[in-house]
C-alpha positions in Angstrom: 13.9 -0.2 -25.0 15.9 -3.2 -23.7 14.5 -6.7 -23.7 14.4 -9.0 -20.7 13.7 -12.7 -21.0 12.3 -14.2 -17.8 11.9 -17.9 -17.7 9.2 -19.5 -15.6 7.3 -16.2 -15.5 3.7 -17.3 -15.9 3.2 -17.1 -12.1 4.8 -16.8 -8.7 8.2 -15.3 -8.4 8.9 -15.3 -12.1 5.7 -13.3 -12.8 6.6 -10.8 -10.1 10.0 -10.3 -11.7 8.5 -9.8 -15.1 6.1 -7.2 -13.8 8.8 -5.4 -11.9 11.1 -5.3 -14.9 8.2 -3.9 -17.0 7.8 -1.1 -14.5 11.5 -0.4 -15.0 10.9 0.0 -18.7 12.0 -3.4 -20.1 10.2 -5.1 -22.9 9.4 -8.6 -21.6 9.8 -12.0 -23.2 7.6 -14.1 -21.0 8.2 -17.8 -20.8 6.4 -20.8 -19.3 5.6 -24.4 -20.3 2.3 -23.6 -22.0 -0.2 -20.9 -22.6 -3.0 -20.5 -20.0 -5.5 -18.0 -18.8 -3.1 -16.9 -16.1 -0.4 -16.3 -18.7 -2.7 -14.3 -20.9 -3.6 -12.1 -18.0 0.0 -11.6 -17.1 0.8 -10.6 -20.7 -2.0 -8.1 -20.6 -1.0 -6.8 -17.2 2.6 -6.2 -18.5 1.4 -4.4 -21.6 -0.6 -2.0 -19.5 2.8 -0.8 -18.1 3.5 0.7 -21.6 6.0 -1.9 -22.8 6.0 -4.7 -25.3 5.4 -8.2 -24.0 5.3 -11.5 -25.9 4.8 -15.0 -24.6 7.0 -17.9 -25.6 6.0 -21.4 -24.6 9.1 -23.6 -24.0 10.3 -26.4 -21.8 13.6 -24.8 -20.6 14.9 -28.2 -19.5 15.3 -29.0 -23.3 18.1 -27.2 -25.1 16.4 -27.3 -28.5 13.3 -25.6 -27.1 15.4 -23.0 -25.4 17.2 -22.3 -28.7 14.0 -21.9 -30.6 12.5 -19.6 -27.9 15.6 -17.3 -27.8 15.7 -17.0 -31.6 12.0 -16.2 -31.7 12.3 -13.7 -28.9 15.1 -11.9 -30.6 13.1 -11.8 -33.9 10.1 -10.2 -32.2 11.6 -8.1 -29.4 15.3 -7.6 -30.3 18.4 -9.0 -28.7 18.0 -10.1 -25.1 20.0 -7.7 -22.9 18.8 -9.1 -19.5 18.2 -12.8 -18.9 16.5 -13.9 -15.7 16.4 -17.6 -15.1 13.6 -18.2 -12.6 12.1 -21.5 -13.8 12.2 -24.2 -11.1 10.4 -27.2 -9.7 10.8 -29.2 -6.5 10.2 -32.9 -5.8 11.0 -33.2 -2.1 11.6 -36.4 -0.2 14.3 -37.7 2.1 17.5 -38.7 0.3 17.2 -42.5 0.6 13.6 -42.3 -0.7 14.5 -40.1 -3.6 13.9 -41.7 -7.0 16.4 -41.3 -9.8 13.8 -39.6 -12.0 13.0 -37.0 -9.3 16.7 -36.2 -8.9 17.1 -35.8 -12.6 13.9 -33.8 -13.2 14.9 -31.1 -10.6 18.4 -30.8 -12.0 17.1 -30.6 -15.5 14.7 -27.8 -14.8 16.4 -25.9 -12.1 20.1 -26.1 -13.2 20.4 -27.3 -16.7 17.9 -24.7 -17.9 20.3 -21.9 -16.7 23.1 -23.4 -18.7 20.9 -23.7 -21.9 19.5 -20.2 -21.6 22.8 -18.5 -20.8 24.5 -20.2 -23.7 21.8 -19.1 -26.2 21.9 -15.4 -25.2 25.6 -15.0 -24.3 26.8 -14.8 -27.9 24.8 -11.7 -28.7 25.7 -10.2 -25.4 29.4 -10.7 -26.1 29.0 -9.2 -29.5 27.2 -6.1 -28.1 29.7 -6.0 -25.1 26.8 -5.6 -22.7 24.3 -7.7 -20.8 23.1 -9.0 -17.5 22.4 -12.6 -16.5 20.5 -13.2 -13.2 19.7 -16.7 -11.9 17.3 -17.5 -9.1 19.0 -19.8 -6.7 17.8 -20.4 -3.1 19.0 -20.4 0.5 18.7 -24.2 0.2 21.7 -24.0 -2.1 23.7 -22.2 0.5 22.9 -24.2 3.7 21.0 -27.3 2.4 17.6 -28.4 3.6 16.2 -31.7 4.8 14.2 -33.5 2.1 15.7 -31.3 -0.7 18.9 -33.0 -1.8 18.0 -32.6 -5.5 16.7 -29.0 -5.1 19.7 -27.9 -2.9 22.2 -29.5 -5.3 20.6 -27.7 -8.3 20.5 -24.4 -6.5 24.1 -24.7 -5.3 25.1 -25.6 -8.8 23.6 -22.4 -10.1 25.8 -20.4 -7.7 28.9 -22.2 -9.1 27.8 -21.6 -12.6 27.1 -17.9 -11.9 30.6 -17.3 -10.4 32.4 -19.1 -13.3 30.4 -17.3 -16.0 31.0 -13.9 -14.2 34.7 -14.5 -14.5 34.5 -15.6 -18.2 32.2 -12.8 -19.4 33.3 -9.9 -17.2 35.8 -8.4 -19.6 33.0 -7.9 -22.1 30.9 -5.8 -19.7 28.5 -8.6 -18.9 27.5 -9.1 -15.3 26.3 -12.5 -13.9 24.7 -12.7 -10.5 22.2 -14.8 -8.5 19.5 -14.1 -6.0 18.8 -16.6 -3.2 15.3 -16.4 -1.9 14.4 -17.8 1.5 10.9 -18.5 2.7 8.7 -16.8 0.1 4.9 -16.9 0.1 4.3 -19.0 -3.0 2.3 -22.0 -4.0 5.4 -24.1 -3.2 5.7 -22.9 0.4 1.9 -22.9 1.0 2.0 -26.6 0.4 4.2 -27.2 3.4 2.8 -28.8 6.6 1.7 -26.1 9.0 4.1 -27.1 11.7 7.0 -26.7 9.3 5.8 -23.4 8.2 5.5 -22.1 11.7 9.0 -23.4 12.7 10.5 -21.6 9.7 8.7 -18.3 10.4 10.0 -18.4 14.0 13.6 -18.6 12.7 13.2 -15.5 10.5 14.5 -12.3 12.2 12.0 -10.1 10.2 9.2 -12.5 11.6 7.4 -12.9 8.3 7.4 -14.7 5.0 8.8 -12.8 2.0 6.7 -11.9 -0.9 7.5 -12.6 -4.6 7.8 -8.8 -5.0 10.7 -8.8 -2.5 12.6 -11.1 -4.8 11.5 -9.1 -7.9 12.9 -5.9 -6.5 16.3 -7.5 -5.9 16.4 -8.8 -9.4 15.4 -5.4 -10.8 18.3 -3.9 -8.9 20.8 -6.3 -10.4 19.3 -5.7 -13.9 19.7 -1.9 -13.5 22.6 0.4 -14.2 23.0 0.8 -10.4 24.5 -2.7 -10.3 26.9 -2.3 -13.2 29.9 -3.0 -11.0 28.4 -6.0 -9.2 29.1 -9.5 -10.6 29.6 -13.0 -9.4 27.5 -12.3 -6.3 24.6 -14.0 -4.5 22.1 -11.6 -3.1 20.2 -13.3 -0.4 16.5 -12.3 0.0 15.5 -14.2 3.2 14.6 -11.8 6.0 17.8 -12.8 7.8 17.0 -16.5 7.9 20.5 -17.7 6.9 22.7 -14.8 8.1 26.0 -16.0 9.5 
């Protein structure tokens, strides 16, 4: 079986991605900041799919922790053939009120982690002449969003990184793509003011919020053989919110 490493997969969209890839037959290297009851439950749920699953605690905004995690994952589960970078945070406020530390924290977790993780798994992918890297961006990285200068910049940066890495690694049969979720029903969006939630829902042609499973299925497609000739692309999963 092939091994997929999914960052930020203890809950939310990352968890849904890990579960969907397990259904597709991938062994799963699960990552989050720390062990918890929810993480233990997720590991057990994945193992019930008939695949191997191991949890690796690591702060993916720190390169040294990413390097240790990837080395341990390869030791326990074999070389990572699919990397999914889904770890992310937000610290929203208007631009002029944004503190330096809030700007840096979001870029460190949302963007720098993709650089660190890709760098650690790419060498073995190049040697094997196969691999898939998928990063979770956001529609905020495509069109911007009020109060999310840091988040939008990080998610836009992911898209630029994905396109560049796709060009550099393509000759070795490695695909690099991104998914850009829109308004997905997660803890992050549930914390929005109700008026903002309703305004966003009214702008979605499909007239509903997306589910983490909607994003997971898109990621699973990009991780599958069906997407072998797709690279450098951004697959928007937003119910039509940002179509233009």
